[in-house]
N, C-alpha and C positions, 0 to 999 in steps of 0.2 A: 290377368293380373288380380282380378277380384278373388278368384279361387285361391291363388297363392297367398293373398292377404288373409283369407279366412283360415287357411292351413297354418299360417304363422301365428295367428291369434290363438288357435286351438293349442298349438305346441307351447306357447307362452303360458296359457292357463294351466296346462298340465305341469309345467315346470314350477309354477307358483304353488301348486298343490303338493308338489313332491315332498316338501318338508312339513306337511300338515298331518296331524295325528288322526288317522282313520281307524275307528274302533274295530273294524272288520279285519284289520291286519294283526290283531293281538288276541291273546287268550287269557289274560288276567285283568280283573277290573275291580275298581272301588264302586260300591253301590251305596249312595248316601241318601239321607232323608229327603223325600220330595222328588227323587229321580226315578222315573219309571224304567223298569227293566227293558232293555232293548233285545231284539232277536239274537244279537251276538252273544248274550249272556248264556243262552241255552247250551252253547257249545264250549263254554269256558272251561279251562282247566283249574283256575283259581279265582275265587271271588272274595273280596274283603267287604263285609256287610256291617254298616254302622248299627250298633245296638243301644248305645246310650252316651250321654254326656255327663261329665262330672264337673261341677262348678261350685264356687263359694257363693253364698247368699249375698245379694247386693246390699242387704241391710247389716249383715254380720259376717265378716270373713271367716270367723271361727265355725260357722255353720256350713257344712258341705252337703250338697244334695245331688242325687242321682236323677237325671232326667231321661226316662226311657224314650227311645226314638221309634220303636215299633216297626222297624224295617224288616219285612218278611224275607226269609231266605229265598233266593231266586230259583226259578225252575231250571236248574242246571244239575241234573242228577249225578253227573260224573265229576263235578267240581269239588275241589278241596276248599272248605269254607274257613275264613278267618273272621272271628267276631271282633269288631272294632269299637274302641271306646275313646271318645274325644275328651281329653283331660284338660281342663282350664286351670286346675290346681293339683298339686301333688299331696295335699293334706287329706288323704282318703280316710274316712272313718271305717271301722269294722263293718258297719252296715252296708257301705258302698261295695266293699269287697265281697260280702255275702251275696249281694244281689248279682254281681258279676259271675260268681262261681255257680249260683243257682241257674243262671241263664246258660252257662256252659254245660252244666249237667243236663238241662232240659233239651238243648239242641243235640247233644250227643245221644240222648235216649231216643230221639226222633229217627235215628238211623242214618242221618246225613254224615258225611265225612268232615268232621270238624278238626282242622289242622291246629288251631290254637287261638291265642288272643293277640290283638294288635293294639298298642297304645299310640294314639295320635296326640302328641304334645309338642308345642313349640319351645324346645329347650334352648334358652339363650346361653351365651358363653358363661356368664356369671352363675348360672344355675346348673351347670352340667354335673358338678359333683353331687348336688342334691338329687338330681335326676338319676345318677348312677346308684345312689343309696336306695332310692325309691324302687328302682328296677330290681335290685338284688332282693329286697324284701318281697316284692311281688313274685319274683321267680320262685322263692321258697314257699310261697302260698299256693301256687298253681300245682295241679297234679303233675306227677313226674313225666307223664306222656303228653303233656300239653306244651306246645311250642309257644315262644314269645317273640313277637315282631314289634318293631317300632318304626315310626316315620322319622325322617331327619330333614332338617332345613338345608337347602342348597348351600347357604353361606357358612355352614359348619366347616367346609373345606378351607375357607379363608380366615375365619375368626377363631377357630379352635385348632390346636395342633392335632395332626393326624394320630399321633400316639395316644392322645386323650380319648379320641373317639374309639380307637382300637381297644380301649379298656372294656368296651362293651362285649368283646368276644368272651364267650363263656357265660355271659349273662343273658344275652338275647340270641335268637337263632337267625335273625336277619334285620337289616335296616333298609327301608324304602326311602330313598332320597327324592324329595319332591322338587321338580323343576318349574313349578308354577306357583303363583300367589293369587288367591282369590279364584278367579275364573280365567286367568290369562297366564301365558308362559312368561317367565322372567326373561326380559330381553337379552340379558348378558349370560344366560345359562351356560353357553359353550365355554366361557372363560373359567368356570368353576370345575368342569368335568375332569381335567387332568388330575386335580388333587383328590376328587372323589374316587378316581380309579386307584388311588394309593391305599384305600381302605383294605385292611387285612382281615375282613370278616364278610360273610355272605351279604351281598347288597343287591337291591333292585333299583331301577330308575322309575320314578313316578312321573307320568306325563298327563296332560289334560286333553280330553277329546276336542278336536278342532284347533288345538294349539300348535305352536311351531315345534318341530323336532327333526333334527338331522343327526343321525347316529354316527358318532366318531368310530372309525374302524377298530381302534384299540380296545373298545369295550368288549366286543365279541371274543377277543383273545384273552380277556382277563379271567383267571381261574375263580375269582370270587364273585363274578357277575352272574346273577341268576335271571336276568330278563327284565321285562317292563310290567308296570301296572298302569292301566288307563283309568283316570277319574272320569266317569261318565257324566254327561250333562243331558238335560232335556232339550230336544230339538235344536 
């Protein structure tokens, strides 16, 4: 009986972990400031690496500053690299754009495969049109062969009409929809996914390492779905 009980506990533990994000099962990752590269990164196909944050000065909203993060490109020689910029404001100055373009040029010159730029911005419903205008301008500023990616909030699917989000097609090359907030999975993430799947532009699903995730079968069959990106954490 004791042996049967131990077997039952082991099976229960495995079932509980069945919906947990294990980085070893994925090949695309976000690498953020302060997060040490894990062994899984060396075999990654795609890595999104934070390069800077853009924010308004606490003393004066009119003053926008670029805060370099100094995250080194990971030891993933075959990975396609996206340079990520966390935007707390859309009022970018020419200086901010110049810094970003200089970083892009420097990393391209290093010989690494730089896929493009990703903007991480929490665009709320009332700011979506401003965000679209910002992205159009940025798209025109980037080199023609530089792709543009953005992150998207999970509640876009409920707060914003899908047709509005689909306006991004032709401006951005992909949207990565985040299913987590902070360092935890959004408990109701599954309820949003059917509407996320209605997007008619390339999209990925962002999950957090150690968080909850049970993949709905309809995602794999979606022609716009491009896979997952795991936000890595320390230990």
